[in-house]
N, C-alpha and C positions, 0 to 999 in steps of 0.2 A: 565529066567522064574521066579526066585526069585524076580528080580526087578519088573517084570510085576505084580506079585501077590501083591507086596508091594504097587504099584500104585493103583491097584484095591481095596485094603483094605482101602487105605487112601482117595479114591475118595468121598465116602459118607460124610466124615467129611469135606473135602474141599468144597463140594457143600453146605453143611449145613452152613458153615461160609460165603461163597459167597452170597448165597441167602438171608441169614439173614441180611447181610450188605446192599444188594441192596434194600430189602423191607424197612429197616430202613431209608435209604436215600430217598426212594420214599415217605414215610410218612412225612418226613420233607419238601420235595419239594412241597407236596400237602397240606401242613398244613392249608392254608387259607380256604380250602374247608371243613375240618373236625374239625377245631379249636373249634367250639362251642360244640363239643362232647368230643374231646380228650385231651383238655388242662387241666393241673393241675395248679390251681391258686397259687400265691405265698403268700397267707394269710392263716394262720392256725397254730395250736399249734405245729405241727411237720413239718412246712414248713421252709426250710432254703434257698431255691433258691430265686432268685431276680426277676424272670420274669416267666410268664405263660409258661409251658413246656408240650409237649405231654407226656401222661403217658400210652401209648399203646405199649410199647416195647415188651410186651409178644407176640404180633402178629408176628413180624418177627422171633422170636425164634421158634415159633410153625411152621411157614411156612418153615423155614430152615430145621427143622426136617422132615417135610412131603416131602420136595424135596429130602432129603437124602434117605428117605424110598424107593423112586422109583428106586434107584440104588443099593439097598442092595440085597444080596443073599436071596433066598426064606426062608431059616431057620432063618435068622436074621429078615426078615419081619414078620415071624410068631411070633417072640419074641416081636417085637415092636408094632405090630398092637393092641393087647389087651391093652397095656399101653396107646396108643393114644385114644382108645375108652373109657377107664376108666378115662382118664384125662378130659373128656368133662365137668362133673359137676364142677370140681375145676377151670379149666380155664374159663368156661362159666360164673360162678358166679363172678369171679374176673374181667373179661373183661367187663361184664355188669356194674359192679360197677365203672370201670374206665371211662365209657362213660356216665353213668347216675347219679353216686354218690348217689344212692338210695338203694343199697343192704346192708342190715344190717349185723353186725358182726356175729350174730348167724346163719343167713342164709348161709353165706360163710363158717362158721365152719362146718355146717351140710353137705354142698356140698363137702368140702375137705375130710371129713370122708367118705362120700358116694363114692367118687372116690377110696378111699382105699378099701372099701367093693367090689366094682366092680373089682378092680385090682386083689384081692385075688380070687374072684370067677372065673374070666376069665382065670387066669394063673394057679391056683392051688397052688401058692406059699403063704406061711404064716409063721409067726414066731412060732416056736414050741420048740426050745431048747435054753434057755437063760443061763442055768447053775445055775439058782436061784432055790433053793429048795422050793417047794410049788407052785411057779409060773409055772414051767414046768408041774406039775401035772394038773393044771388048763388048760394049753394050750394043754393038750392031748385031751381035748374035742373040737370038731370041731368048735362049735359056739364061744367058748371063744377065740380060736386061731384066728378066723375070726375077732372078735371085737377088739382084741388086735392089730392085724395087721393093721386094718383100723385106729385105734386111733394113731398108730405109724406113719403111712404115713400122716394122717391128721395133726399131730403135726409137722412133717417136713415141710409141705407146709406152715403152719402158722409161723413157725420159720424163714423161708426165708423171708416172708413178713415183719417180725419184724425187720430184719436188712436192709431192703431196705430203707436207709435213706440218703445216700450221693452218689455223683458221683463215680461209680466204686466199691462201697462197696459190694453190693449184687452180681454184675456180677463177680468181681474178686474172691470173696469167692466161688461162684458156680463153676467157672472154676477150682480152686484149689481142691475143693471137688470131682468134677467129674473125674479129673485126678487121684486123690487118689483112687477112686473106680476102675478106670481102672488099676492102678498099683497092687491093691490087687487081682483083677480078673486075671491079667497076672501071678501073683505068684501062683494062683490056676490052671492055664492052661485053664481058661474060656475065649477063644478068642472072643466069641460072646458078652459077657458083656464088654470086653475091647473095642471093636469097637463101641458098643452102647454108652458107657460112653464118648468116645472121640467125637462121633457125637454130643452129648448133649453139651459137653464143647465147641465145635466149633460153634454151633448155638448161644450160649451165647456170644462167642467171637465176632461174626459178629455184634451183637447188641452193644457190649461194645465199639467198635471203636468210635461210636458217642455218647456214654453215658459218657465216660471218655476220657480226662479230661474236655471237654467243656460242658457236661451236656445238650446236645441238645435234649435228649429224656430219659424218665424214664421207668423202667421195668414195673411198675404198678402192681396192685393186680393180674391181669390175668397172667402176666409173672412170678411173684413171686410164685403164687400158682401152676402154671404148672411146673416150674423148680423144686420147692420144692417137689411136688408130685412125679415127675420122679426120683429125687434124693433118696427119701425115698423108692420108689418101687425098684430101682436098689439095694439098701441096703438089702431089703428083699430077692430079687431074688439071690443076691450074696451068702447069707448064705444058702438059700434053695437048690441051685444048687451045692454048694461046702461045704459039712459038715465039712471039715477041717478048714474052716474060722469061727472064733468066732463070735457069734451074737453081741458081743460088738464092733467089728471092725467098722461097719458102724456108730454106735453111736458115736464112738470116732472121726471118720472123720467129723461128723456133730456137734461136741461138742460146737463150738462157737455159732451158731444160736440156738441150743437147750437150752444152758445155758441162753442165752439172753431172750428166751421166758419164761422159768420158773422163772428166777429171776425177770423179769418184772411183771409177774402175782403175784408173792409173794409180790413185792413192792407195787403194787396197792391194793392188798387185805389188806396189813398192814395199808395202808392209807385210807382204807374203800372206795376205788374206784372200779368201775367195771373193771374186767380184760381186757375188750376190750376198755376201755377209753384211749384215746391218751394222752401222756405227752411228755416232753422233757428231760426225765431222763434216756434214754437208755445209755448204755456204750458209744456208738459212739457219742451221743449228747454231753456227758460230755467231751470226748476226744477233740472234736472240740473246745469247749469253754475253757477248762483248759490247753490243751497241744498245739493243733494247733494254737489257738489264741495267746498263749504265745510265741511260736516259730516264728510266722509270724504276729506280731501285726499290720502291715500296709498292709497286703494282702487283696485282694478283697474277697467278699463273695464266688465267684466262685472258687478262688484258695483255700480258707479254706475248702470248701466242697470236692474238689478233693483230696487235700492232706490228709484230714481225712480218705477218703476211702482207700488210700494207707497205712496209718498208722495202719489200722485195719486188713489188709490182713494177717499179721503174726499170728493173732489169729487163723485163719483157717489153715494156713500153718503148724504151730507147731503141732496142734492136728492131722492133716491129716498125717504128717510125722510119728508121734508116731503110728498111726493106721496101716500104711503101714509096718513099721518095726516089729510090734508085732501083726500082723493080726491073728495069730493062737494061741496067748497066752492070755487067758481071764484074768488071774491074772494081768499081766502088763497093759492090756487095762483098767481094772477097776481102777487100781492105777493111770493111766494117766487121767482117767475121774474125779476121786476125786481130783487129783492135779489141774486139769483145773478149777474145780468149786471153789477150795480154792483160786487160783490165781485170778480168776475173782472177787470173793468177796473182797479180800484184795485190789485189784487195784481199784475197784469201790468205796470202803470206802475211799481210799486215795483221789480220785478225788472229792468226795462229801464233806468230812470233813477236807481235807488237812492234815490228819494224818492216820497212819496205825492202824486198829483194834479198833478205838475208839468206845465205847458203848454210847457215848453222842448222844442225839437226834440231827440230823443235823439242825433242826429248820429252821432258816431264809436262810441258805445256800441252802437247797433244794427248799424252796419257791421261791427263786430267779430264779431257773431253771425251773419252771413250764411253 
């Protein structure tokens, strides 16, 4: 009986991975019919791939989750259904951008935040207890809690899109973070969120088989927004359903993409650029040129892209491990988050200026990486 229950619990996750893989493969085999819509060209400021590649990997991830939904117990379907409905604006705006390349940054931002609003309204879950004096008082008002929750989920969706740069980078990071959420939920005895997190990790894994290392297909904006939205929503649900879990735990799980987002915005504002303007100064971009390129000077562009994705996985693994270990201790979580920000800053400065903590303007070194 225990074995049978284990198989039944694992079945939705196995189906999510299998269906995601099959749909991804089908997209590649039928590429000639949808190439005029789905391909991401290899020219552009943030393009490191060497040939046009489909950027609709979010579709198999979504279909994998939908397939898993059909095999879930009723109570788990009840938990997942509002999330899927709320994800429509986030996924839709990103997927339309993937195939038309005409949806602006602001429109997509509004849609991801809108998904956050829908998620909170449909589930009743919201951020209400951060442990920050003054902020918790504001969050005691329903409207403020709703807006804060929506902004938090929207931020997560855009943060995942920000790290979607190299083969396996976003997919590997997402799998690590979803598994981290599952482990925290397991520690709290929340079996429903454990299974839901593993289903999401499995759906991403199915896509990742053909994304890394060969880079046959990309996650795209639709996939990044959908996965990021779901990750943020699980974080909100985790603390809302389990008061013993610190609200800082999900933030620590997602520390790497969140830090990448905020540091990128700050960098662009400092240089008087729009926060939504693309550049080649993300941490992963510098790692590719300064570290991967140094270690593998004769490697192909494909190898450099795939190795860089792997080199960046520890960023998510370390913060997620810290969050799992100290999921109920806000003090240690805040210390970990501050330490993560400091390490990110120092490492970034080293890559840009070739020295630690220099206050000198990077000047030509940064201009070379634009």
